[in-house]
Structure formats: C-alpha cells, structure tokens
N, C-alpha and C positions, 0 to 999 in steps of 0.2 A: 705501387696502385694499394689502393687501401684494403684491407683483409676483407671486409664486408662486401666488396666486389668481386675479390680473387676467386670468392668459392660460390658455386651455383646455389639456387635456393633448396634444390633438395637436401644438400649436406647441411645448410645452414639449421635445420631444425632438430640436429641432434642435440637435444637440450634437456635437462631434467622436466619433472612436470611442473615445478614451481613459477616457471618461467612464463607458463601458459595462464597462470592466475595471475601474474604481474600484467599480464597483455590485459586479462580482462578488468583488471584496475585502471589500466591506464585508458582504455575503451570507456570507461564508466565515468573518468575523469572529465570526457567532453561533455556530459551533461553540465559541468561546473559553469560552463559558458552562458548557461541561460539561467543560471542562476535561482529565482524564484518558482520560474515556470518548472525547473527540475525537482522543486520541493513541494508543487501541488500536488500531484499522484500520491507519495508518502503521507501527506497532511489527511489527504480522504481517505488513504487507506487505514491509518489510524482510527477516524472517527467511525467506519466501517466496521474495522474490528473491536473497537469499542462496543458498538451498538449489536454484534453478534454477542460479545461475551455476556452483553446485558440479557440475553433471551432465557437460557436456563434459569435464571433466577425466579423471572416469571413465570415459566413452566411451573417451578415449583411451588410459588403461589396459588396457581391455579389449582394442582393438586391438592394443596394444604386446604385452601379454602372449601373443595368438593368435599375432601374426605372429613374435615371439621364438622363441617354441616352436615354431613350423612351419619358420622359417628353422634353428633349430638341429638340427631332426630331421634336416632336409636334408641340411647340412652332416656329422652323424655318419654317414649311410646313404653319401655320398661318400667319407669317408675309409675306411669298410671296404671298397669297392671299389676305391680306389688301390692299386696294388702299393706294400709298404712301401719298395722302393727309390727309388719316386718321390714318397714322401711328404716327405722331408725338402726337395726342391726346390720341391713345391708349396706349402709350409707359408706362405711370406711373402703368396701369393694367398689363401689361406684365412684366415689371419689377419685380411687387409684386408675381403674378403667379410661375415667374422663380426664385424666392429667390433673385434677384440682388439688389444691392445698387439703390437708386433714382437717384444719380450722373451718373448712366452708360449709354453712349451715344450707341444710335441703332448700330453704328458699334461693338463698343465694346461688346454688347450683342451679336451681331451674331457669333464676333470672337469665345468668351466664349462657346456659344451654340454649334458649330462646333466642338469645342476642347472636350467638354462633350460628343457629340455623338462620335467623335475618339476614345475618351481615353475610353470609355464605356467596349470593347471588351476586351482591354488590362487589364485593371482593374479587368474585371471578370475573365480572363486567371490566373491572379495573385492571385486572391480570393480562385480559385477551386484548383490551386498547393498546395497554404497554407493547404487547409483543405485536400488535399488526404496527404501531410507530416505529417501534426499533427495527423491526422488517423494512419499514419503507424506508427509512434514513438509510441502513445498509446496502439496499437498493440501488437508492440515490447515490451514495458515495462511493459504491462499487462501479458505477457507471461511470462516474466522473474519474476515478483512480484510473480507470481501464482506457477512456478518452485520451488521459493526458500523458499516460504511460507510454500510450501508442505514439501520440505527436512527439514526446521527447525522444524516442527509440527511432522515428523517422526522421527525426533533425540531425540524430546522431550518424544514422547512416548515410543521409545528405552529406555531412561533414567529411566523414570517412571517406566514402567514395571521390568528393572532391580533393582532398589531401593526396589520396590515392593517386588521380589522375596527374594532378598536378606533381607528385614526386616521378613518376613514371617518365611524365615528359620533361622535368629536367634529368635524370638519369642520363649519365652518359652512353655512348655506344656501346662503350666495351660492358655495360650492364645487361643491355639487350642482347649482345653476342653470346652471352651463355645462358640467357634465361628464355624458355619459350613463350610464346604469344597467349598460349593457351593457358600455362601457369598464371600470368599475371591477369589474365580475363576472369578467371576462376576466383582469385584474390579479391576482385573489385565487385563480384556480384554474390555469388553462395557464400563465401567467407564473411562478407559483409553482412548479409541476409542473417548468418546463424549469431553474430554477435549483435545483430539488431534485436533478434527475439528474445535474447536473453536479456539485455536491458528493457526492453518493452514486456516482458513477460516474466522470464526467471528471477528476474533480481527484485521484481516486486513482488513476488511468489516468495521468495527468500525473507526479504524483511517481513512481510506479512505472516509467514509460518515464527520467523522467531517471537515477535510480537503475539502472535495468538498462543504460541507455546510459554511464552514466559508469563501472561496475562491467566492462562489456565493454571499454571504451577501456582502461582500467589493465590489464586482462588480456592484451589483443592486445599492447600495448608491452611488457609483461614478458614474452611467451611469443615474439615475433616481431616484434622493431621495424621492420624493411625491409617486411614486408608489412601492418605497422598502417599507415605511412605511406602505403600506396598505397590503403586505403581511406578515409583521412582527409578527403580532397577532397569526399566525396558528403556530409561532414555540413554544411559552410556553404553549400553548394549548396541542399542540402532544407530547413535553418534559413531563408533569405531566400525560398524558393519559399514556405514556410508564412506567412512574415509578410506576404507581399504578397496570398495569396489569403485571410489572415484580415483583413486592411485592406478587402477587396474584400465580404467575407462579412458582416461585421457590420452595415452598414447594409443590407444584403439582408436580414437576418433581422428587422431592427427594420421594414421594410416587410410583412414576413410578419406580423408581429405586430399591424401597423395595420389590414392587410387583415382579420385574423381580428377584432379588436376589431370592426371594424365590420360583418363579418358576424354576430357576436353579438349586436350591438345590434339590427339588422334582426329577427333571430330571437327575442330579447327582446321587441321592441315588439310584432312580429305575434301572440306567444303571448298576450300581456298584453291586446291590442285583438281578439281571434279576434270578437269578437261583432259589432265594428262593423263588420270585414271583412264578414263574412258578411252583416250588416244591408244593407250598400251593395254587394254584390256585387262586391267588389274581388279576389277569389282571383286571378282570373289577372293582373291588375299588380302585385299583392304576390309573387304565384310569381317575376314577371318580376324584381322587384327583389330578391328573396332570390339568382336565380341569377345575376344580375349581379354581386353582392357575392361568391357563390363563385367565379364564374368570374376575378374579380379575385385573390381568394385563392389560387387553382390556379396561375394564370398567374405569380404571384409567387414561389411555391412552386418551380414548373417553372424558373424562373430561376436559383434555389438549386441545384437538383439538375443544371442545366447547367453551374453552374461547379464543381461537385464531380467530376461525370463526365468532367470535362476534367484537373481536379487529379491524381486517383487515377493513372491511365495514366501523367501524366507522371512521378509520383514513382517508380512501379515503372521508368519508364526509367530513371532517376538510379540506383536500386539495382541494378537488371539491370547497367548499364555498369559501376558499382562491384564487381559480383560476377566481371565477365569481366576485369578488371584482377587480381583476386586469384588465378584460376584460371591466368592466364599467369604470374605471379611465383610462386605457389606450384609450379606444374608446373616452373619451371625449377630451380628449388631440390631437388625431389624427384628429380630426373634427375640432379642434381649430387652427391646424396646427404647435403644440407645438413638434409634434413627428411624425418622418419619419417612412415609412412602415420597413424599415431595421430596425430602433432602437427599433421598436416594435417587431419584430421577433427577434432579439437579446434577448429582456428582456423576451420574451415568452420561448424562448430556456433555458434561465438561471432561470426562474421560475420552468421549470421541473428539472433542478438540484437542486434547492430548494426544491421540493417535493420529488425525489427520494432518496436522504438520509433518509427524514423521513417514506418512505415506507421499507427501508431496516431495519431501526431500528426495526420493526415488527419481521424480521427474524434472527437480531441481538439478542435481546430478546430470541426469542426460543432458540437458540444457547447459549446463555450465562446462561438462567437458568439452561437448562440440565448439561452444564460442571461445573455451579457451586455447585449443586446437586453431581454430580460424582467428582467433586475435593474434595469437604468435606469428602466424603467416602474414597478417597484415603489418604487424608493426616490424615485421625483418624489413618488408619494403620500405617502410616508411624511415628506418633506421639506417638504410645504406644510405652510404657516402657515394656521392658522385666525384671520379678523378677530375673532371672539368667543371671548374667551378669558377666564379670571379675573385679575386684577389682581394682582401680588405680594402687595399687602397688603387683597384684598379679603377681606372679614368676610362669615359668615354670617347671611342676614336672620332677624331674630327673628320672634315669631310677631307679625304683623302687625294691626291695624283695616282696614286696605282702603282708605286713602285713597291715590288715584292724580291724579299730574299730569302734563301734557304741557307743557312749557314752549317756545314757538317751535320745536318739532320740525320740521326740514325733513329729506328722504330723497331720496336718489338709489339706484339700484341701480347695483352695481360702481362707486361713487364717482363716476359723471359723467354727464351727460347732463340732460335735463329733470327738476327735480325729480317725486317722485311724489307725495310730500306737501310743504306750504310753509307754514312759520310756524303751525302747528297747535297751539293752545293751548286746554287744557280742564283743567277739576277734578272727579274724583270722591269724592265723601263716603262714608264707610264705610256700607255697605248698600245705598247707588244703585245704580239698574238704569239703564245707559247704553246707551240704543239708535242704531246706527251707520245711518244712511240715506243713500241716494245710487245714482247710477246704475253701471254697471257701468266699472271703471276709476276712479272717481270717490277712491280711497283708503282704502276700509273696511277690507278684507283687513290691509293694510300695517301700519294701527294695531293692530291685534291681534297681529302677527307682531311689532312693536315692543317689547310690553308682555311677553311673557316672554324676550325679547332673543333673539330668534332672527337678528336685525339690530340693528344700531346706528344711531341718528341720524345723519345727516350734520352737522347742526347742531341745535342746543339741547341738553334733556335731558329724562328722566323719572324721576320719583319714584314711591316706594310709601313711605307713613309718612315721608317725608322722606330715604329713602335714594336716592342717585343709582343707577339700576339696575348701572351700569358699577363700582360698588365694591362690591358683593356677590357672591359666590360664585354661580354658574349652577345648582348643584344646590338651593342653598337657595333660590333665587328661584322656579324651576319648580315645585318641592314645593308650593309655597303657591300655585298658579295651576292650577286644573280647565279642561281644553280639550275642545272639541268641535269638530273642523275639517269644514270644508265636505266635504271628499272623505274620507267613511269609510273607513278601514282598519281591517280584522280580521285576527287572525293564524291560521293553521292550528292548530287545536287546538279544545277546547271551548268552549261560551259562559260557561262559568264560569270558564275560564282566562282568556277576555277581558276578564270583568267587571273580575276580580281583577288585571288586566294591572299596574297601577299599586301594587297592594298584595297580592302573592302569599299573604299569610298570613291576608286578611280571613276571618272566619267564613262558614259559610253563609248564617245570617242576616244579616250585613253585606251579602252579596251580593244575596240575596232583597230586601232593602229597598230598596237602591239601585235595582233592576230594577223593582220596584214604584213608584218614584217614577218613574220615566222610562216608565212605560206599558208595560212588557215584560216583565212577569212571566206576565201571562196568554198570551201566545202561547208563552211559554219552555215553560211547565209541557204548552202542548197536543202539545208532541212527545213520542215515545215514549219519549225518554232524558233529557227535559227539561234540566236544567243541564249535564248532561253529552254534550248534543248535539254532533256536530262539525259546525265552520260552512264548511269546505271553505277551499281555499286563496282569500285577500282577502275571505271572509265570501260565497263564490258560492252557496252554498245557501239564503242568507238573502234577502228583499226588499228593496229599498231603506230603506223604512220601519223594517224590523227591525233593521237592521244601525245605522240612526242611532239606534234607540232603544237598541241594547245599549251604542254610543258614549257615550251620554248616562249610562248607568248605570255606565259604567266611569269617567267623571270625577266625578260625585257622590258614589262610593265614597270617593275620597279628601278628602271633605268640607272642598274648600278655602275659602279666606277670599275668593280672586277667583275669580270664574267668567268662561270665557270662551264663548259659543256663537254659532259661525260659520253663520249660515243652519240652524242645527239642524234645523228642522223642514220642509226645502224639499221633502224626497222623502216626505211623508207625507201622507193625505187630510185633508179637513178634519176628519174626527172625531177621528182618531188624533193631528192637531194640535191639537185642542183639550184632548184629555186630557194629551197631553206638556206643554202650556203651563199647565194647571192645576198638574199637579205641580212643575212649575219655579217658578210664581210663589209657591208654597209654600216651596219649597226656595232660591229666590233671596232669599229673607226672612233679613235680616243679614249677607249678601255682597256684595259690590261685584260687580256682575255686566256683562257687557259682551257686547249680544246685536247681531248683524248678521241681518238679516231683508230679505227681498224683499216680503214681504205687510206691509202696513201696518197690519194688526188685531195683529199681535204685538208692536208698537211702540208704540201707543197709550198704555198704560198706564206707562210709561216715565217714570221720575223725570226724566231728561233726553234729548232726542234731539239727536244731531249731524247736522245736514245737510250733508253734502260735495259738493262738485262741484271736478273738475278738482282734485284734492289740497288743498283749501283747506275750510276750515269756515265755508260760509258762514253758518249760523245755527244757534243751539242754545238748548234751552228746551222746555219741555213742550208736549203737543200740542195745547190750546184756544191759548197763545200762538203757536205757528209758525203755525199755522192763519189766524190773524188779519195775522201781520207778517212771512210768509215766503211768496214767491210760488212759489217750486221745490217748498217740502214740501207746500204748497196743492194745487200741481199734479198731484206723486203721490199724494196723498190719495184725489184728484176722480177721477184717471184709473182707479185701481185699484178705487175704489167703487163707480164706474159700468161697468167691467168684470164685477165681481163679482155688481151687480144684473143686469146683460145675462145671465151666464151662470146664474143663479139663476132668470130667466124662462123662459128656455130648457129 
C-alpha cells in the first residue's frame, strides 16, 4: 500500500515548520480560482492605505497654517509696539524670527505677514476638508476590502470542505480503518475555519502591514533622513524577534490541534455510544476521560498564551525604545530651528504607522501559526493516496450474468502480517446462492468486502463474468452489487429517503414493492406518517429488526445482479426472519447471492456452502454433502440444532 496510507495521521505530522507555511501557500492558491474577485480586497486595501498615509501630511498643513498665522500675527503686533526709530535696527532679528530673507524690506515683511494671517483660516479649512475626505475614502475602501476578503475566505473554506469531503469519501477502507472519525471531523471544521480566518483577515493584515510599513519608510526618508535612520534599527530587531517567535509557536499550534482532535474524538465516541455508557454505568469513567483530554487541550493552549504574553510586552519595549530615540533627535532639531512643529507632528504620526505594523505582526504570527498547523493537517488528507483507485485504462463493467470467481485469493490488512484469507478459490455461477459459514474471524466478511472492491487482494484475483475487478471502474462495479451490511446504517431523513438512497428517482410503487419484499411495508404503514416517518440519527427511532429490513429494501430497490447479505437477519426474531427469508428466497432467484449467516437454518437451502476456518475454505458443497464429509460443518449444524431444540423445549 501507499506510504501515505500505511501511517496514521498522527505520525504524518512529524515535519519541520516549513511544510506548514507551504500548506498556507497552497491554501492561498485556492484564491486563484476566482481571479479578479480575489484581487479586489487588495486593490481596495491599497487605496485605503494610501488614504491613511496622506492624513499626516494634512495634519502637518493644519499645524503649519495655525502656527504660521499665529507667529505672523504676533510679529505684526510687535512691530506696531516698536518705536519707528528702533525698527530699522531690530529688522534683521525680526526677519530671522519670521524666517524671511535678509533682503526683505519692512513694507514687504508686513505685506507677507498680513497675507499669512489672512490665508491661515483658508489653509486650515482646506487641510481639514482633505482630512475628512481621506478619512471617508479610507472608511469606504476598508469596508469594501473587509467585505470582499470575507467573501473570498468563505469561498475558499467552501472549496476546502468540499475537497476534503470528496477526498474522505474516495479514500479506501484501509485509510478509515486507521484514522478516527473525530480526527477527520475536526479537520473539516476547526482546521478549515483557522485557514479561512487567516485568508480573510491575517493575509490581508499581512499585506496591509507590508504596504503601510513600506510607504511609511519611504515617506520618513523623504521628509527627514536623519530622524528616519534613528528609527530604522528597530525594524531588523523586530523582524528577528518575530521569526524566533514564529518558529517556536508553529509546533505549539500543531500540538493544540492534535489535542483538540483527541478531545473531539472522545466526545464523538461518547455521543455515539451513549447507550452503552449508560448501560454499563461508565458515566464517571468516561467523564474523567473527557476531562483528561480537555485538561491536555487547555494546558497546551495556556502554553501558547504564555509565549505570546511574553512576546507582546517585548515588542512594545522595542517600539518604545525607538520612539524615545526619535523624541530625542526630533527635540534637538526643533530647538535648533531645523524642524517645524507641523513637520514634527507629521513625523510622529508616521512613526506610529511604523510601529503599528510591527504590533500587527504579533497577531499575524498567531493566526499564521494556527493556520499553518491546520493547513498541514488539511493537505495531509488531500494528499493521501487511496490504494483502491480506477486504473487509467479501466472500463465500465457491462450488464453481467453474475459469474463470480475467486482464484487463489490471499489478503492481508495493511499489506502485512498474517493473512486473513489464504489461497481462497471458488466459483459462483449465475443465479447461485453462496452461503458463507464459519466462526468469528474465519474470513467471511473479508470475502464480501473484496467483492465490491472495498479492498484489493494481496495475491490472486477476483473476476465477474471474466472481468478482473481491478480492470473495471469502481462505479460500474458497485452499481451491479446490492449490499446489506451486518452493521445497519440509516441516515437522518424519512423512511422513503432511506429506501431510495441508491435510487433517489424511484417511484413510490417501486419503493413499496422493495419494502414488501423485505417484509417492511406493514410496520412502515403502521406509523402515522407512513413512508414519510423520520427515522432519527442513524435510525435511532427504529428497532434493530426494522432498521435491517429497511436496509434490505434499500438494496433490493437497485435490482442488482449480485446480492450480498451480511448476516442480514441477525437482529430479528424467528417469525420476522421467516418472513424476510421467504421474500429473499423469491428475490434471490436469478441473482448471484452471497449470504453470511450465523444461523444454520438460513444457509441449508444454499446452492453452495463455503465453510471457512482461519481464513481458508476447508470445505464447499451443498448441505447434505457437507453433513457427510465435513466435521466442522457437522459440528456447527449439530450444536445449533441442539441449542435450538433446547430453547424450544424451554
């Protein structure tokens, strides 16, 4: 078998952290299915970020307009108070304070100062309007980016869940034999949701942080290179810190998902087996088992929280150190007159834009770690290879007469160990009824699992009408076979829907005829809603015998040429068994039928009885011949007949 099948999922996760980020990239590639729609949130994000980057410049204009108007007003008032004879001597200092060239005359200075005072309200109004416009643009496009990002993430989650469901449906029985239902469920729900959250939020935040950080760095260097160089050392330090924390967090998130999967498995098993738990008064023990799994999950999540509660204060410390350096350098430039208050405020706001993406990386690392662990678990299933697949040149199995041959068939579970079947050879002619008899573990169920190709033989081959099962398509093969398994499975819905499960377009008459043949019609119409009666989860509202008869009707509705009945009358009383057997005797005419039964009475009329012992066919023939020639069959017959007579007397 394939290596991906031969190891349980829990072992398949022992990889490096890099594989998780490859998983994220694979999940993100699902967005490429939607092309333009996938680009929309990033286009809107770019516009919103550019609008955000424009606001500090508008704030600078507001402050510069206010301070310029205020200073000009104060200088004009001072000029009025200075005696005319002293104005000439004081003019050079006044020009220096006003930031005007030395060649400026007094009259020119007054005109310029009056213009500054008069223009200040207009400049202030323009800057405020621009701030409002950019804020509105940012709000509008932030909404659009969030909406389309959420829509895209939901479509990716939809595709992932559908792909997972389709893959799980197509994986062979050997895969499901080794992997628990709870593990598969948590991957299709919680793991997909964590990947969706990263694609809808974390990825957008990551791109937004990169754009904001890049734009801010460019503007900082363009406006004041010396102060920008002062702020730059915090960036590589922060990046190194995040890389370290990401490498520590990713395996911890993987363990969280493993613990959560185990918790979900315990819960699923307890809910499915609630009757057994109550019957054996195991509530306390199972509650303790659940609490142990819940404690392990909680402790692992606390360990992750402990890591991040240390990380965020550390990042804040780095950011505050950088801000302190900027305050020092900027303060010196203001004192020296090389930096205006407006320019300082602009730089301070851009500095926040520099620190804010760094803070965002903390949340992004959290989501990326969770999504990386979950993506790895999702693609572990999607990459699994089934050992039961159609060959490239497989053909559709045509209508068959029902000749079935087993030729030296040997089978081992998982490709190794002791054989469950060994050199099994027999032939069933069209219309023959083949009964399989033997002790538990003798290989009866394995034979009927090989016939619809739930598994492939380890050695030998199986044919139907001369076609090797491995040479025909699975759909065409299984559509020729009707099956009633020992463990009856019904689905939530009505009785009608369950009978018509394999043929949803069946007419009411066809459904009723199948139910009558399975001795189910009478009890069905006794319900107030008849065939529209809901059966509950897994048929919980029906008795074992009722569920089994509905399962038989479901198989018979397909009118298959080959019929498999796996101990299909084991859960009914003798009267019901007689009714079902009578109907089945009629319906099995003309069909090649394989019957597994624990009761000897149900196989005595078979055309051929296969007696199995420890995976080998130790005898085959009709009842009379086997009674004379096979000690194992005779022992089974005598023990059951004597037991039956004893029960009848009592």
